[in-house]
N, C-alpha and C positions, 0 to 999 in steps of 0.2 A: 682857300686851299691852294697850295702850289701846284700848278698844272704843267706837265711836260709837253703839252700840245704844241705850243709855239716853238719849242726847242727841236722838234723832230719833223714837222710838216710845214709846208708853205702856208701863207696867209689864206684866209677864206677868199675864194674867187680866183686864186692864182693857179697856175699849172702844177699838177703833181708829177705826171709823166705822160709823154706823148700827147694824146688828145683827151686826157682825163684831167678834170679840174676839181679843186676842193670846194664842195658846196656847203658843208656844215661840219662841226665837230663838237663833241661833248665828252665829258669825263665824269662818270658816276660809279661809285662803289669799286674803284680801281679798274674800271673797264673803259677804255678809250674807244669811242665810235666815231669814225670819219665817213661821211657820205661823199663819194666821188661821183661826178657827173661827166659823162662823155659829151663831146660836141654834138652828137646826134640826139641827145636827150636821155640816153640810158643812164641809170643810176645803180651804184653798188655801195652797200654799207659794209665797211671793214671794221673788224673788232680786234682790239689788241689788249691782252691782259697777261699778268704773270702766270706762268705754268704752275698748276697745283700738283701735277704728277709728272714724273720724269718721262722722257720720250716724246716724240712728235704726235700730235693729234690731227694735224692737217699738213699738207705738203709745204706750207710756208713757215712752220714753227722754227724758231732758232734761238739759241743762247738763253734758254729758260723763259722764253716768251711764246704765248700762243697767238698766232695771227690767222684769222679766219674771216670769211665773208658770209653775210647773211643771204637768205634765199633770194635769187635773182634769175632773170631770164637771159642774162648775158652768158654766152657760151664760155666754158671753162678755159679753152685755149686763148680767149681774149682777155682773161683775167690774169694769166700767168705773168705778164710784164709788171702788172701792179703788185702782185704778190712778191715777186723778186725784188721790186723797189722797196717794199716794206721790209723785207729781210735785210737789205743793205742798210736801211736807215736804223733799224734796231741794233744791228751789229756795230754801227758807227757810234750810236748814242746810248749804248747799253748802260754805261755808268751813270749818265745823266738821268736816264729813266729810273734807275733803281733808287737814286737818292731823292728824286722828286715825287715818286709815286706814293701817295698817301691815301688813306681811306676816309671817305666822308661818313660821319656817324650820325649827323642830324637829320638827314633825309629819310623819309619814310617811302615805302614803295609807292604809295598813293601820290605823294608829291613828285616823285621821280617820273611817274607816268605823265603828270601834267607838264613837267619840264621838257620831257623828251618827245611827247606825242601830240600836244595840243596844236591843232591846225596843221598837222603833218600826216595827211592821209596816205602818203606813199610809204610810211614807216610802220614798223611793228616791233615789239620786244617780247622776249620769252619771260614767263614768270620765273623761270630758273635763273635768269639774269638779274632779277629784282630781289629775290629772297634766297637765303641760305638753305642748303638741303634739309637741315633739321627743322626748318620752318614750314616745309611743304608737306601736305598730306601724302600718304603712301598708297593712295587708291590705285587699283590696277588700271582704271580708266576714268577720265574726267568728263567725258562727253555729256552725261546727264545734266551737268551744271552749265554747259556751254552751247549745247546743240539741240535743236528740235527737228525731227524728221517725220514728214507725212509720206507714208509709203503706199505702194500699190494695194488696191483692195480696200482702201479706207482705214488703214491702220497707222498708228503713230508710235514713236519711241525716240531714242537719242541717236539711232544708228540704223544700218542696213537691216531690213526685216529678216533676211535669211540667217542672221547671227543672233536673233532674239529667240528665247525659248517660248515666250507667250505671244498673244495677239491682243492689242489694245486699240479700241475703235477710235477713229477720227470723227467725233460726233459733236464738236463744239468749235468755238472760235479759236484762232491760233493763240490768243492771249490766255484763254482758259485752259487749253491743252498744255501749255508750258508748265503749269503747276498742278496739273491734273493727276489722277491716280497712277498713270503709267510712269511718268517721269519721277514721281515721288518714290515708286517702288524701286526703280533703278538706283536712285540716290541712296536709299536706305541700305540696299544690298551692298553697294560698293563702299559706302562709308563704314559699314560694319565688317568689312573684309570677309564676307561670307564665302565659303568654299565647300563643295563645288558651287559655282555661280548659279544662283537661283534664276537669274534673268538672262544670262548670256551663254552662248554655246562655246565649248572649249576650242572649236576650230576657228574662232574669230581671229583673223590676222592682226587686227588692232591690238588685241590682248597679247598675242604672241610677240609682236614687234615692240610693244611697249611705247608706241609713238604718242599715245594720248595720256601719258602720265602728267602729273602736275607741272613738272619742270618745263614741259613742252607747250603748255597753254600759252597762246599768243594774245597780246593786247594790241589793238590796232589804232593807229592815229586817226584823229578827227576832231570834231567839235567838242566843246566842254560837256555838252549834254551826252554825247556818245561815250566819252571817256568815263563820265560818272556812272552811266548805265553799266559799263563793263566792270568798273570797280565794285559796284554793288553785287554783281554776280560772282566775282572772284572772292569777295569777302564771304559770301554764302558757301562757296567751295571750300575755303580754308576752314570754315567751321563744320563742314559736312552737313549743312542744312538740307532737309528734304523739300523745303519750299524756298525758292530762289527769289531774292528781292529785286533783281535786275532782269533784263530781257536776255534771251540767248544771243550770243555773238554770231552764231551760225544757225541758219535755217535751211533745211533741205526738203524739196518738194518733188514728189512724183506728180507731174502736171496732168498726165493722161496716160492710159494704158495703150492708146492707139499708136501705131507706127506704120509709116508708108513703106517700110522694108519688111522682108520676111527672112531674117537672118537664120542661119542653120540651127543655132542653139537656143533661139529666143522665141517664145510663144506670142510676143506682142503683135507681130504682123498678122498672125492667124486669128488670135483671140481678142486682141485689143479693140476698144471701141472709144469713139470720141465723146460719147455722151457721159463719160465719167470724168471729164476734165474738171479741174477746180473752177469754182464759180466766181463771178465778179464780186459777190459778197465776201468770199474767202480772201480775195486779194485786197478788198477794202479793209478787212480786219488785219491783214498782214501789214498794210501801210501804217497802221497805228503803232506797230512795233519797230518800224524801220529806224527810229532814233537810236536803238541799241543794237540792231542787227548790222554786222559788219560784212558777213559773207552770206549771200543767198545762193544756194545751189539748186539747179533745176535739171530734172531728168524725166524719163518716161519709161516706156514708149518713146516716141519722138516728141519732146516738149514743144518744139516750135510748130507742130501741127495744130496746136490749140490756138484759136483766134483770140480767146480771152487772155492768154499769156502774152501773145504778140501785142495786144492792146495795152496791157499793163506795162510792158517793157517800153513801148513807144511813148508812154506818158511819164515815165520816171524822170524826175528833175535831179540830175546828177549834181547840180550846184547845191541843192537843198540837202542832199545826203552825200556829202563829200567823202565820208568814211566808208561808204557802201561799195562792195565789189560783188559782182554777180558772176557766178560760175555756172557754166552750161555744159551738160553732156548731150551730145547730138551726133547724128550720123552725117551731118553737114549738108544734107540735101536741100534744106531751106535757106541756107546762108549764101545766097547768090549775091553778087555785087549790088544789085538793086535793093535787096532786103537789108543789106548792111548799111546802106544809106539811111533807111528808115530807123535803124538802130543807132544812129550817129551819137546820141547822147547817153547811151547805156554805158554805165561804168563797169565794163567787163573786167573780171579778175583773172579767170582761167576758162579757156575753151577746150573741152576734152572731146576729141573726135574718135568715135568708135569705128576704127578702120579695120582692125582684126586681120590685117594682111599687109605684106610688103610688096606684093606684085598684083597686077591686074587680074591674072588668072585666079589666084587665090581669093582676091576680093570678090570676084563674080561668084565663085563657088560658095563662099561663106555668107556674104552680106545680102546678095540677091535683091539689089535695088538699082540705083543709077549706075551708069558706067563709071569705072574708076577714073577715066579722063575727066568726067564732069566734076567729080569730087575734088580732083587735083586742081581744077580751075577755081573752085570755091576756096580751097585752101590757099591758093596763090592770092586771091582777093583778100582773105583774112590777113595774111602776112603783109600784104601791101598796106592795109589799114594800120597794122601794128607799127610799121615804119614811119607812118605819117603823123601819128598823134603823140601828144606828150606822155600820156599814160598808156603803156603797152601791156595789153593782156598777155598773160602767159598761155601757151598752147601745149596741150598734152595729147599724144597719140596713144590710144588704148587698144589692147588686144586681149580677147578672151581665148584661153588656150584650148585648142581643139585638136582632134585627130587630123583635121584638114589643114591646120596652119602651124603646128608646133615646130615644123622644120624651118620656119621663117622667124623664129624668136630673135636670133641675133641680127638677121637682115632687117627686121622691124626696128630694132634699136638703131641700126645704121641709118635708116630712113628718118627717124626722129632727129638724130644728130645732124643730118644734112640740112634739115629744115629749121634747126634751132628750137626743137620742141622737146618737152619732157616725155617720158615713156611710162606706161602703166600696164602691168600684166594682171589678169584676173583668172582665177580658177573657175571652171563652169559649174553651174548647179543643174542637177537633173541630167538627162541623157537624151535630149530631143533628137530624133532622127539618128540615134546611135553615134552622136558627134562627140561625146565627152571623152576627153583625154584620160579621165580618171579610171577608165575601165581596162586599160592595157598596160602591162608592166613596162614593155620596151619603150612605148611612147612616154610614159611617166619618167623613166630613167633618163631618156634623152632630153626631155624638157627640163628636168631637174639640173642636169649638168649645164645646159645652155643658160638657164636662169642664174646659176652660180657665176658663170663667166660674165654675164651682163652686170651682175651685182659687183663683181670685182672691178669692172671697167668704171662703173659709177663711183665706187669707192676711191679709185685712183684719181677721179676728177673732183673729189671732196663733196660729192652729192650724196651725203651720208643718209639722209632720210629716204631718198629714193632707193638707195642701195639696201637699206633695211627692209623696205617694202617688198622688193624683188626677192630678197633672200628669205623672207618669211614664207612666200609661196613655195620656194624651193624646199624649205624645211617641212612644210605640210606634205609635199610630195614624198620626201624622204621618209617621213614617219609612216605614211600609208604603205609605201613599198616595203619597209622593214616589217610592218605588221601584217603584210600580205592582204591588204584591203584594196581590192580593185573593183570598186563600184562607184557610181556617181554620188556626188555630194547631195 
C-alpha cells in the first residue's frame, strides 16, 4: 500500500515540533496514527483521516481532514502547538495525501489488533476505528460483555448497583460470576433491544450519554494472550452471545464498606464495617482472570482501608501483567508518601480522589476526615510520582453535588485544571443529613447552568467524553426541574 506517512512527518525518532519526537506511526483503514513522545516521557497518539462529514469535529480539523488526539493526561494547552503543526502539514501536503491515501482491504479487525497493539501496553484502539458502523451492534450499552462489577452488599452486575433494577448475589468465584445468571440476563435484554429496559434504570447516565455503545469499546495493548482474550470477548459481543468466551476487560470491585471518613452524603463512615472486605480467596480467583483483565477498578468505602487489598496490590507483578491498569477511587487519606513507596510496582491507570470541594472550608464541612492540607500533601506526593515514572497514572478529582458544595462546581473544575487532573461530577443518591441537591429547585437550576458551562469548557478543549458525562448530569437535572420532581434519587 502506498503510504503518505513519510511524505508528511519526520522519520521515527526525529523531532516533530519543540520537544515532541515521533515514536511510532501506522496507517490502517485510511487512518494514520502517530505517537508523539515528549522529552519528559509523556505520549500522545494523534489520528488523521479524511473527513466523512462537512465541518470541523475538533479544533484542529482542516481542508477536509480530521485531526484529533486520543485520550491523554497531557493538558490541552500543551497540545495546541502540536495540533497547529498538524494543520500546517496537512494544508501543505493536502494534494499528496489525497492521491496517496488508499484503503487496506485484506486486514481483518483481529489482525489489525495484533499489528497495532501487540506488546504496546500504553496504547488502545476503539472498536469503531476497526469496524464500519453497519458492522457494529446497536446495543444501548456493551458493559455486560466487557465489565464485571462486585458491588456493596454482596451483589454483582456489569455496572453501578444504583442503576440496576434487580439484585444479583455475589456468591461464587469471579470466573463463575462472569457467565452466571446476572450477566446473562443483562446480555439477553440488551441484545434483544428490550424497552423499557428490564435490567437498567432510565436515569442511568451511561445510557443517556451513550458512551458505552459498541463504537466506544476499547481494546487495550499488551501480550498476545491478553489480546486474544479481548478478541474472544468482542466476538461474543458482535454476535450478541449471552455467554462470553473471553474474560472481562474491566473488573470493578467494592473492596469493603468501611471508610475512615464520615462524608455528609455517604453512609459508609457510619455504617460500614471492615469484616465485609473481599477475602484472600476472592483475590486468588481474580488473579486467574488477570490474563484478560485490562482495567481493575477498586472502590469502597475506602478500599485502601482493607489490609487484604493492600497485600494484593503490593504483590502484583506489573511485568507479568503489562496490559493491566488499576484504577482506584479513594479519599486519599492512605496514600501517604510512605505508602506510595510500597505500591511502587502497581500499574496505576487512574487515581480518582473524592474531594467534593474546592476549598478547605467546604472540604471540612462535606468530607469530615483529615484536614484538607494533609490531603493536599498526599496529592502533591502522587503528582511527584507521576512526574518521575515512565507510565503516568491519570488523576481525576471527583465531586458529589450537594447543597453544601454546588456553589464550587466551576472552582472545582479550576482546581483540577491547575493540577493537571480530570474532573468528575456525580449526582447524589438518597438525602443523608438533608444534603441532597436534588430537593431544591434553585440549587438544581444553579448547578445545571454551572455544569453546562463546565461542559462547554471541556468541549472547547476537545475533551468530548468528559464533556458528554458532565452534560448528561446537567440533562438529568433539567429533566427533573421541568417535571417538577424535587426529591432525592
